[in-house]
N, C-alpha and C positions, 0 to 999 in steps of 0.2 A: 504494500499498499505505501502511496505516497502520504508525506507528510503536509498538512498543509502551511503550519508556521515556516516550512524551508524552500517555499517555492523559489525556481530559480527566474527572476525579471531581471532583466536589465537592468542597470543601475545606470538613471538621468545625469546630466550634468547640472548642475543647480543654474540656474540663470543669474544674468550679470549684476541685478540687482542684490540677489542673495547672499545670504553672509556661511562663510565654510566655518564652524566657529569662530574666531570674534573677528577674522578677518571679510571686507565685502568680497566679494569673488570676481569685483574686477580688478582690484588690488591685485590679486593672487595672479589673476590673466596676465597685466601688467610687467608685472617681474617675470612674470615667465617666459617671457616674449624680451624681455630685455636681455636675460642670461644669457651669457655666450655658453654655445655646446659643450665647451669644454670645462666648464664647472659647473657641470648637471651631470651625477655620474647616475648610472644606467645599473648597477647592482650595488645592493647596500655592506658598509663597513663590515670585514671581520669582526666577529667576535671575539673578546677576551675569555680565556678560559681561568677559571676561580680557582689557586687551589684549593682542594680537600683535602 
């Protein structure tokens, strides 16, 4: 059976006048457009393993 809570709906991008967290979406899109490609990392930084 399928779980109605786990429906796979495509995520919609927020409109320009909405906010994502505490930032307006238009500010985030502006920052994204002005940031050079070499500053944007495509993969997350490696996590340091803590001694156990």
